[in-house]
Structure formats: structure tokens, C-alpha cells
C-alpha positions as CSV (number, residue, x, y, z in Angstrom):
1,Q,-19.4,-1.8,55.2
2,V,-22.1,0.3,56.9
3,Q,-25.7,0.1,56.1
4,L,-28.2,2.9,56.7
5,V,-31.9,2.3,56.8
6,E,-34.3,5.2,56.9
7,S,-37.9,5.1,58.0
8,G,-40.8,7.4,58.9
9,G,-41.5,9.1,55.6
10,G,-45.0,9.4,54.1
11,L,-47.8,11.7,53.1
12,V,-48.8,14.4,55.5
13,Q,-51.0,17.5,55.3
14,P,-49.5,21.0,55.5
15,G,-48.9,21.9,59.1
16,G,-48.5,18.3,60.1
17,S,-45.5,16.5,61.6
18,L,-43.3,13.5,60.8
19,R,-40.4,11.9,62.5
20,L,-37.7,10.3,60.3
21,S,-35.3,7.7,61.7
22,C,-32.1,6.3,60.4
23,A,-30.5,3.2,61.8
24,A,-26.8,2.5,61.1
25,S,-25.4,-1.0,61.3
26,G,-22.4,-2.9,60.2
27,R,-18.7,-2.3,60.7
28,I,-19.2,0.9,62.8
29,F,-16.3,1.8,65.1
30,S,-17.1,5.4,65.6
31,I,-19.5,7.8,63.9
32,Y,-18.5,11.4,63.8
33,H,-21.1,13.3,61.9
34,M,-24.7,12.5,61.1
35,A,-27.0,14.4,58.9
36,W,-30.1,14.6,56.8
37,Y,-30.2,15.8,53.3
38,W,-33.2,16.3,50.9
39,Q,-33.6,16.2,47.2
40,A,-36.7,17.6,45.5
41,P,-37.6,16.7,41.9
42,G,-35.3,18.6,39.5
43,R,-33.1,19.9,42.3
44,Q,-29.7,19.0,43.7
45,R,-29.4,17.2,47.0
46,E,-29.1,19.7,49.8
47,Q,-28.2,19.5,53.5
48,V,-31.1,19.9,55.9
49,A,-29.6,19.3,59.3
50,T,-26.4,18.0,60.8
51,I,-25.3,16.8,64.3
52,T,-21.8,16.0,65.5
53,S,-20.8,13.3,68.0
54,G,-20.8,16.0,70.6
55,G,-24.3,17.1,69.8
56,T,-23.6,20.3,68.0
57,T,-26.4,20.9,65.4
58,N,-26.8,23.0,62.4
59,Y,-29.8,23.6,60.2
60,A,-30.7,25.0,56.8
61,D,-32.3,28.4,57.1
62,S,-35.6,27.1,55.6
63,V,-36.1,24.6,58.4
64,K,-34.8,26.4,61.4
65,G,-37.4,26.4,64.2
66,R,-39.4,23.6,62.6
67,F,-37.0,20.7,62.3
68,T,-35.0,19.1,65.1
69,I,-32.1,16.6,64.5
70,S,-31.1,14.3,67.3
71,R,-29.0,11.2,67.7
72,D,-28.6,8.2,70.0
73,N,-24.9,7.3,69.9
74,A,-25.5,4.0,71.8
75,K,-27.9,2.8,69.2
76,N,-26.2,4.4,66.2
77,M,-29.5,6.2,65.3
78,V,-30.2,9.6,64.0
79,Y,-33.6,11.2,63.9
80,L,-35.3,14.2,62.3
81,Q,-38.4,15.6,63.9
82,M,-40.3,17.7,61.3
83,N,-43.0,20.0,62.5
84,S,-45.1,22.6,60.7
85,L,-44.5,20.9,57.4
86,K,-45.0,22.8,54.2
87,P,-45.4,21.7,50.6
88,D,-41.9,23.0,49.9
89,D,-40.6,20.3,52.3
90,T,-41.7,17.6,49.8
91,A,-38.6,15.6,48.9
92,V,-36.7,12.4,49.3
93,Y,-34.8,12.6,52.5
94,Y,-31.4,10.9,52.9
95,C,-29.5,9.9,55.9
96,H,-25.8,10.7,55.8
97,V,-23.1,9.4,58.1
98,V,-19.4,10.2,58.3
99,L,-17.1,8.0,60.3
100,Y,-13.9,9.2,62.0
101,G,-11.4,8.9,59.2
102,G,-13.7,10.4,56.7
103,T,-15.6,7.5,55.2
104,V,-19.1,8.6,54.0
105,F,-22.2,6.5,53.8
106,W,-25.7,7.3,52.4
107,G,-29.1,5.7,53.1
108,Q,-31.5,4.8,50.3
109,G,-33.8,7.6,51.0
110,T,-37.4,8.0,52.2
111,Q,-40.1,10.0,50.5
112,V,-41.8,12.8,52.3
113,T,-44.8,14.4,50.6
114,V,-46.6,17.4,52.1
115,S,-49.9,17.9,50.4
116,S,-53.6,18.5,51.2
């Protein structure tokens, strides 16, 4: 099994910044794909940003230029730097990991609230 633990969420004012972290542990042999998803109240979970083992990134249009995803392969960590936060960014953020072979794991989620 693989465990994912997110941290870094919280309350921030509009225009502020937060950095989310996700630590993967357990029976990890090789992580292929890491990503962050978000889920706002009453909405479906949606992909925010992804990064492959080679460092190729992809972002949802709504966060391009504001959010940056990165990973530390040696530590099995993935990060999401969020700048210029808006109230619409308020959601529970989930870490998502895909191993080579296709097995998928989810974190428990961390709340991000953007409000004045």
C-alpha cells in the first residue's frame, strides 16, 4: 500500500500564497505521475496540475501562470505553489499518484480557503 499525506492548506486572503506538500510513503517502487486535484462544494473533483516522472507539467486553464507544480523524486514528494489566490480557488485539494503499472492512490485532502 501507498500512503499520501497532504499538508500546507489553510485560510489565506485574496492575492496571497500557499504551498501544498504531499508525501508518499509505503510500498513505492516507481511513481510515474503525480497530480493535484481540487473539489469545491457542490462540484466534481477536477484536475488542477500534473507532473510526470520526467518533469512534464500541465495545468488547468484557470490556474496557469499562478500555480506551479513540482516534485522531488528522491523524497517521493509533490508540491503545489499557489500564488495570486482567488476566492474561486477555495476547495479541498487532493494529492494523486499513479505508479508505473497503473495503480492509483489519493490523499485525504487539505482544505484551502481564500477569503478576506
